DOPA-437628 format. One line per field, with one value per atom (N, C-alpha, C, CB): atom name; residue number from 1; x, y, z; chain. Coordinates in Angstrom, 1 decimal. Atoms other than C-alpha are relative to their C-alpha. Glycine has a CB too. Layout:
// residues N
vexmi	(CA,...)
lumse	(NUM,...)
x	(X,...)
y	(Y,...)
z	(Z,...)
nunu	(A,...)
This chain:
// residues 104
vexmi	(N,CA,C,CB,N,CA,C,CB,N,CA,C,CB,N,CA,C,CB,N,CA,C,CB,N,CA,C,CB,N,CA,C,CB,N,CA,C,CB,N,CA,C,CB,N,CA,C,CB,N,CA,C,CB,N,CA,C,CB,N,CA,C,CB,N,CA,C,CB,N,CA,C,CB,N,CA,C,CB,N,CA,C,CB,N,CA,C,CB,N,CA,C,CB,N,CA,C,CB,N,CA,C,CB,N,CA,C,CB,N,CA,C,CB,N,CA,C,CB,N,CA,C,CB,N,CA,C,CB,N,CA,C,CB,N,CA,C,CB,N,CA,C,CB,N,CA,C,CB,N,CA,C,CB,N,CA,C,CB,N,CA,C,CB,N,CA,C,CB,N,CA,C,CB,N,CA,C,CB,N,CA,C,CB,N,CA,C,CB,N,CA,C,CB,N,CA,C,CB,N,CA,C,CB,N,CA,C,CB,N,CA,C,CB,N,CA,C,CB,N,CA,C,CB,N,CA,C,CB,N,CA,C,CB,N,CA,C,CB,N,CA,C,CB,N,CA,C,CB,N,CA,C,CB,N,CA,C,CB,N,CA,C,CB,N,CA,C,CB,N,CA,C,CB,N,CA,C,CB,N,CA,C,CB,N,CA,C,CB,N,CA,C,CB,N,CA,C,CB,N,CA,C,CB,N,CA,C,CB,N,CA,C,CB,N,CA,C,CB,N,CA,C,CB,N,CA,C,CB,N,CA,C,CB,N,CA,C,CB,N,CA,C,CB,N,CA,C,CB,N,CA,C,CB,N,CA,C,CB,N,CA,C,CB,N,CA,C,CB,N,CA,C,CB,N,CA,C,CB,N,CA,C,CB,N,CA,C,CB,N,CA,C,CB,N,CA,C,CB,N,CA,C,CB,N,CA,C,CB,N,CA,C,CB,N,CA,C,CB,N,CA,C,CB,N,CA,C,CB,N,CA,C,CB,N,CA,C,CB,N,CA,C,CB,N,CA,C,CB,N,CA,C,CB,N,CA,C,CB,N,CA,C,CB,N,CA,C,CB,N,CA,C,CB,N,CA,C,CB,N,CA,C,CB,N,CA,C,CB,N,CA,C,CB,N,CA,C,CB,N,CA,C,CB,N,CA,C,CB,N,CA,C,CB,N,CA,C,CB)
lumse	(1,1,1,1,2,2,2,2,3,3,3,3,4,4,4,4,5,5,5,5,6,6,6,6,7,7,7,7,8,8,8,8,9,9,9,9,10,10,10,10,11,11,11,11,12,12,12,12,13,13,13,13,14,14,14,14,15,15,15,15,16,16,16,16,17,17,17,17,18,18,18,18,19,19,19,19,20,20,20,20,21,21,21,21,22,22,22,22,23,23,23,23,24,24,24,24,25,25,25,25,26,26,26,26,27,27,27,27,28,28,28,28,29,29,29,29,30,30,30,30,31,31,31,31,32,32,32,32,33,33,33,33,34,34,34,34,35,35,35,35,36,36,36,36,37,37,37,37,38,38,38,38,39,39,39,39,40,40,40,40,41,41,41,41,42,42,42,42,43,43,43,43,44,44,44,44,45,45,45,45,46,46,46,46,47,47,47,47,48,48,48,48,49,49,49,49,50,50,50,50,51,51,51,51,52,52,52,52,53,53,53,53,54,54,54,54,55,55,55,55,56,56,56,56,57,57,57,57,58,58,58,58,59,59,59,59,60,60,60,60,61,61,61,61,62,62,62,62,63,63,63,63,64,64,64,64,65,65,65,65,66,66,66,66,67,67,67,67,68,68,68,68,69,69,69,69,70,70,70,70,71,71,71,71,72,72,72,72,73,73,73,73,74,74,74,74,75,75,75,75,76,76,76,76,77,77,77,77,78,78,78,78,79,79,79,79,80,80,80,80,81,81,81,81,82,82,82,82,83,83,83,83,84,84,84,84,85,85,85,85,86,86,86,86,87,87,87,87,88,88,88,88,89,89,89,89,90,90,90,90,91,91,91,91,92,92,92,92,93,93,93,93,94,94,94,94,95,95,95,95,96,96,96,96,97,97,97,97,98,98,98,98,99,99,99,99,100,100,100,100,101,101,101,101,102,102,102,102,103,103,103,103,104,104,104,104)
x	(-0.5,91.9,1.5,-0.5,-1.5,95.3,0.7,0.2,-0.8,98.0,0.2,1.4,-0.3,98.7,-1.3,0.4,1.3,94.9,-0.2,-1.1,0.2,94.7,0.9,0.3,-0.9,97.7,-0.4,1.5,0.5,96.3,-1.3,-0.4,1.2,92.9,0.4,-0.9,-0.4,94.7,0.6,1.1,-0.6,96.8,-1.1,0.9,1.1,93.6,-0.7,-0.9,0.7,91.9,0.8,-0.3,-0.8,94.8,0.0,1.5,0.0,94.9,-1.3,0.3,1.4,91.1,-0.1,-1.1,0.1,91.5,0.9,0.4,-0.9,94.4,-0.4,1.4,0.5,92.5,-0.3,-1.2,0.3,91.3,1.2,-0.9,-1.2,94.9,0.1,1.3,0.0,94.3,-0.7,-0.7,0.7,92.0,1.0,-1.0,-0.9,95.0,1.2,0.6,-1.0,97.2,-0.3,0.0,0.2,97.8,0.3,1.0,-0.2,97.9,-1.1,1.3,1.0,95.9,0.2,-0.1,-0.1,95.1,0.3,-1.4,-0.4,96.9,-1.1,1.3,1.0,94.5,-1.4,0.3,1.4,91.3,-0.3,-0.3,0.1,91.1,-1.3,1.1,1.2,88.0,0.5,-1.0,-0.3,87.9,0.8,-1.2,-0.7,89.1,1.5,-0.6,-1.4,92.3,0.7,0.0,-0.6,93.0,0.3,-0.8,-0.2,92.6,1.2,-1.2,-1.0,94.9,1.4,-0.2,-1.2,97.6,0.4,-0.1,-0.4,97.4,-0.3,-0.9,0.4,95.9,-1.2,1.2,1.3,92.9,-0.5,0.2,0.6,90.5,-0.2,-1.4,0.3,90.6,-1.4,0.8,1.5,87.3,-0.6,-0.1,0.6,86.7,-0.1,0.9,0.1,87.4,-1.1,1.3,1.1,85.1,-1.4,0.1,1.3,82.3,-0.3,0.0,0.2,82.9,-0.1,1.1,-0.1,83.0,-1.3,0.3,1.3,79.3,-0.3,-1.1,0.3,79.5,-0.2,1.1,0.1,80.1,-0.7,1.4,0.7,78.0,-1.0,-0.8,0.9,75.5,0.6,-1.3,-0.8,78.1,-0.7,1.4,0.6,76.9,0.6,0.2,-0.6,79.4,0.8,0.9,-0.8,80.4,0.9,-0.9,-1.0,83.6,0.3,-0.3,-0.2,83.8,-0.7,1.5,0.7,81.2,-1.5,0.2,1.4,77.7,-0.7,-0.5,0.7,75.2,-0.4,-1.2,0.4,74.8,0.8,-1.4,-0.9,77.4,1.3,0.1,-1.2,80.2,1.0,-0.3,-0.9,81.7,1.2,-0.8,-1.2,85.2,-0.3,1.1,0.3,83.8,-0.8,-0.8,0.7,81.4,0.9,-1.1,-0.9,84.2,0.9,0.9,-0.8,86.3,-0.8,0.5,0.8,83.4,-0.3,-1.4,0.2,82.7,1.2,-0.5,-1.2,86.3,0.2,1.2,-0.1,86.4,-1.1,-0.1,1.1,83.0,0.4,-1.3,-0.5,84.4,1.0,0.5,-1.0,87.4,-0.6,1.1,0.6,85.3,-0.8,-1.0,0.7,83.0,0.9,-0.9,-1.0,86.0,0.6,1.0,-0.6,87.6,-1.0,0.6,1.0,84.4,-0.3,-1.3,0.3,83.6,1.2,-0.4,-1.2,87.2,0.4,1.1,-0.3,87.9,-1.0,0.1,1.0,84.6,0.2,-1.4,-0.2,85.2,1.2,0.2,-1.2,88.7,-0.2,1.2,0.3,87.5,-0.8,-0.8,0.8,84.8,0.8,-1.3,-0.8,87.2,1.0,0.7,-1.0,89.8,-0.6,0.6,0.7,87.3,-0.3,-1.3,0.4,86.2,1.3,-0.6,-1.2,89.8,0.6,1.1,-0.5,90.8,-0.8,0.1,0.9,87.8,0.3,-1.4,-0.2,88.8,1.3,0.0)
y	(0.8,50.5,-0.2,0.6,0.2,48.8,0.7,-1.5,-0.8,50.7,-0.8,0.3,0.7,47.9,-0.1,-1.5,0.0,47.6,1.4,-0.4,-1.4,51.4,0.3,1.0,-0.2,51.5,-0.8,-0.4,0.8,48.7,0.6,-1.5,-0.7,50.5,1.3,0.4,-1.2,53.7,-0.4,0.8,0.5,51.8,-0.4,-1.1,0.5,50.2,1.2,-0.9,-1.2,53.6,0.7,0.9,-0.7,55.1,-0.8,0.1,0.8,52.2,0.1,-1.4,-0.1,52.5,1.3,-0.1,-1.3,56.2,0.0,1.1,0.0,55.5,-1.0,-0.4,1.0,52.7,0.7,-0.7,-0.6,55.1,0.4,1.2,-0.2,55.6,-1.0,-0.1,1.0,52.5,0.6,-1.2,-0.6,54.7,0.7,0.9,-0.7,56.6,-0.9,1.2,0.9,53.5,-0.4,-1.3,0.4,52.5,-1.5,0.8,1.4,49.0,-0.8,-0.5,0.8,46.0,-0.3,-1.3,0.3,45.0,-1.4,0.4,1.4,41.9,-0.8,0.0,0.9,39.1,0.2,0.0,-0.3,40.7,-0.3,1.5,0.4,38.8,-0.8,-0.9,0.8,37.4,-1.2,0.9,1.3,34.1,0.3,-0.7,-0.3,35.8,0.3,1.2,-0.3,37.2,-1.2,1.1,1.2,33.9,-0.9,-0.7,0.9,32.0,0.6,-0.1,-0.6,34.5,-0.2,1.5,0.2,34.1,-1.5,0.6,1.4,30.3,-0.9,-0.5,0.8,29.1,-0.8,-1.0,0.7,27.6,0.6,-1.6,-0.4,28.3,-1.3,0.7,1.1,25.8,-0.3,0.1,0.4,23.9,0.6,-1.5,-0.5,24.9,1.5,-0.4,-1.4,28.5,0.5,0.6,-0.3,28.5,-0.2,-1.0,0.1,27.2,1.1,-1.3,-1.1,30.0,1.4,0.0,-1.3,32.7,0.9,-0.2,-0.8,33.7,0.3,-0.8,-0.2,33.7,1.4,-0.7,-1.4,37.4,0.9,0.6,-0.8,38.4,1.0,-1.0,-1.0,40.1,0.5,-0.7,-0.5,41.6,1.3,0.3,-1.3,44.5,1.2,0.1,-1.1,46.9,-0.5,0.8,0.6,45.4,1.1,-0.5,-0.9,46.9,1.2,0.5,-1.0,48.9,1.3,0.3,-1.2,51.4,-0.1,0.2,-0.1,52.5,-0.1,1.3,0.2,51.5,1.3,-0.9,-1.2,54.3,1.2,0.3,-1.2,56.6,-0.1,0.1,0.0,57.4,1.0,0.3,-1.1,60.3,-0.6,0.9,0.3,60.2,0.0,1.0,-0.1,61.2,-1.2,1.3,1.2,58.3,-1.2,-0.2,1.1,55.9,0.0,0.1,-0.1,57.2,-0.5,1.4,0.5,56.7,-1.5,0.8,1.4,53.3,-0.8,-0.4,0.7,52.2,0.0,0.7,0.0,53.4,-0.8,1.5,0.8,51.8,-1.5,0.3,1.4,48.5,-0.4,-0.2,0.3,48.7,-0.1,1.2,0.1,49.4,-1.3,1.2,1.2,46.5,-1.2,-0.2,1.1,44.2,-0.1,0.2,0.0,45.2,-0.4,1.4,0.4,44.9,-1.5,0.8,1.4,41.5,-0.9,-0.4,0.7,40.2,0.1,0.4,-0.2,41.7,-0.6,1.5,0.6,40.6,-1.5,0.4,1.5,37.0,-0.4,-0.4,0.3,37.0,0.2,0.8,-0.3,38.5,-1.1,1.3,1.1,35.8,-1.3,-0.1,1.2,33.0,0.1,-0.2,-0.2,34.4,-0.2,1.4,0.2,34.5,-1.4,0.9,1.5,30.9,-0.8,-0.4,0.7,29.7,0.3,0.4,-0.4,31.6,-0.7,1.5,0.6,30.1,-1.4,0.2,1.4,26.5,-0.3,-0.6)
z	(1.1,136.6,0.1,-1.4,0.0,136.5,-1.1,-0.1,1.0,134.7,-1.3,0.6,1.3,132.2,-0.8,0.3,0.7,131.3,-0.6,1.0,0.5,131.0,-1.2,1.1,1.1,128.7,-1.2,0.4,1.1,126.6,-0.7,0.4,0.6,126.2,-0.7,1.2,0.7,125.3,-1.4,0.8,1.2,122.7,-1.0,0.3,0.9,121.2,-0.5,0.7,0.5,121.0,-1.0,1.2,1.0,119.2,-1.3,0.5,1.3,116.7,-0.7,0.4,0.7,116.1,-0.7,1.1,0.7,115.3,-1.2,1.0,1.2,112.9,-1.1,0.5,1.0,111.0,-1.3,0.5,1.3,108.3,-0.9,0.1,0.8,107.2,-1.2,0.8,1.1,105.1,-1.3,0.4,1.1,102.9,-1.0,0.4,0.8,101.6,-0.6,0.7,0.4,101.0,-1.5,0.9,1.4,97.4,-0.1,-0.9,0.2,96.0,0.5,0.6,-0.5,97.0,1.5,-0.8,-1.4,100.5,0.2,0.7,-0.2,101.7,0.7,0.8,-0.7,102.5,-0.3,1.4,0.2,101.4,-1.5,0.3,1.4,98.1,-0.2,-0.4,0.4,96.4,-0.7,-0.9,0.8,94.5,-1.2,-0.3,1.3,91.3,0.3,-0.7,-0.3,93.0,0.4,1.0,-0.5,94.7,-1.2,1.0,1.2,91.4,-0.8,-0.8,0.8,89.7,0.7,-0.1,-0.8,92.5,0.1,1.3,-0.3,93.1,-1.3,1.1,1.1,89.8,0.2,-0.3,-0.4,91.6,1.3,0.1,-1.2,94.4,0.9,-0.2,-0.8,97.3,0.3,1.4,-0.1,97.7,1.2,0.0,-1.2,101.3,0.0,1.2,0.1,100.6,-1.0,-0.5,0.9,97.6,0.6,-1.3,-0.7,99.8,1.0,0.8,-1.0,102.3,-0.7,1.0,0.7,99.6,0.2,-1.4,-0.2,100.2,1.4,-0.7,-1.5,104.0,0.4,0.8,-0.4,104.3,-1.0,0.2,1.1,101.3,0.6,-0.9,-0.6,103.7,1.3,0.3,-1.1,106.0,0.5,-0.3,-0.5,108.3,-0.6,1.5,0.7,106.7,-1.1,1.0,1.2,103.3,-0.5,-1.1,0.4,102.1,0.9,-1.4,-1.0,105.3,-0.4,0.2,0.4,104.0,0.3,-1.5,-0.2,104.6,-1.4,0.7,1.3,101.9,-0.6,0.2,0.7,99.4,0.3,0.3,-0.3,101.0,-0.6,1.6,0.7,98.7,0.5,-1.5,-0.4,100.7,0.8,0.9,-0.7,102.2,1.5,-0.3,-1.4,105.6,0.5,0.3,-0.3,105.6,0.0,-1.1,-0.1,104.8,1.2,-1.3,-1.3,107.7,1.2,0.2,-1.1,110.1,-0.1,-0.1,0.1,108.7,0.4,-1.4,-0.4,109.1,1.5,-0.7,-1.4,112.7,0.7,0.5,-0.5,113.4,-0.1,-0.7,0.2,112.0,1.0,-1.5,-1.0,114.2,1.4,0.0,-1.3,117.3,0.2,0.2,-0.1,116.5,0.2,-1.3,-0.1,116.0,1.3,-1.1,-1.3,119.2,1.1,0.4,-1.0,121.2,0.0,-0.2,0.2,119.8,0.4,-1.4,-0.3,120.0,1.4,-0.9,-1.3,123.3,1.0,0.3,-0.8,124.8,0.1,-0.5,0.1,123.6,0.9,-1.4,-0.8,125.1,1.5,-0.5,-1.4,128.4,0.6,0.1,-0.6,128.9,0.0,-0.8,0.1,127.8,1.2,-1.3,-1.1,130.2,1.4,-0.1,-1.3,133.1,0.2,0.0,-0.1,132.3,0.3,-1.3,-0.2,132.2,1.4,-1.1,-1.4,135.4,1.1,0.1,-1.0,137.2,0.2,-0.5,-0.1,136.5,0.7,-1.3)
nunu	(A,A,A,A,A,A,A,A,A,A,A,A,A,A,A,A,A,A,A,A,A,A,A,A,A,A,A,A,A,A,A,A,A,A,A,A,A,A,A,A,A,A,A,A,A,A,A,A,A,A,A,A,A,A,A,A,A,A,A,A,A,A,A,A,A,A,A,A,A,A,A,A,A,A,A,A,A,A,A,A,A,A,A,A,A,A,A,A,A,A,A,A,A,A,A,A,A,A,A,A,A,A,A,A,A,A,A,A,A,A,A,A,A,A,A,A,A,A,A,A,A,A,A,A,A,A,A,A,A,A,A,A,A,A,A,A,A,A,A,A,A,A,A,A,A,A,A,A,A,A,A,A,A,A,A,A,A,A,A,A,A,A,A,A,A,A,A,A,A,A,A,A,A,A,A,A,A,A,A,A,A,A,A,A,A,A,A,A,A,A,A,A,A,A,A,A,A,A,A,A,A,A,A,A,A,A,A,A,A,A,A,A,A,A,A,A,A,A,A,A,A,A,A,A,A,A,A,A,A,A,A,A,A,A,A,A,A,A,A,A,A,A,A,A,A,A,A,A,A,A,A,A,A,A,A,A,A,A,A,A,A,A,A,A,A,A,A,A,A,A,A,A,A,A,A,A,A,A,A,A,A,A,A,A,A,A,A,A,A,A,A,A,A,A,A,A,A,A,A,A,A,A,A,A,A,A,A,A,A,A,A,A,A,A,A,A,A,A,A,A,A,A,A,A,A,A,A,A,A,A,A,A,A,A,A,A,A,A,A,A,A,A,A,A,A,A,A,A,A,A,A,A,A,A,A,A,A,A,A,A,A,A,A,A,A,A,A,A,A,A,A,A,A,A,A,A,A,A,A,A,A,A,A,A,A,A,A,A,A,A,A,A,A,A,A,A,A,A,A,A,A,A,A,A,A,A,A,A,A,A,A,A,A,A,A,A)
């Protein structure tokens, strides 16, 4: 494995392990607003955003948590699992797009 790729993988692994630090943060999470919070901040909810508000209603890990698990340990595992899923999906997509672009 190339050194730059190895360093990137190590960096991503470190970031995935550090993701649960968000559980001890105070205040609201930037950008994770529902329609109510957006209306409070802007005074209205944009029409396109209102139409998409139910898109993630049946998310695999809603609120980054397992259904029925209220424990702190379960939340940490769910946060790390969410990070792993995001990196695999995002990284896989970029890998295949990169292969396609490099081929042309």
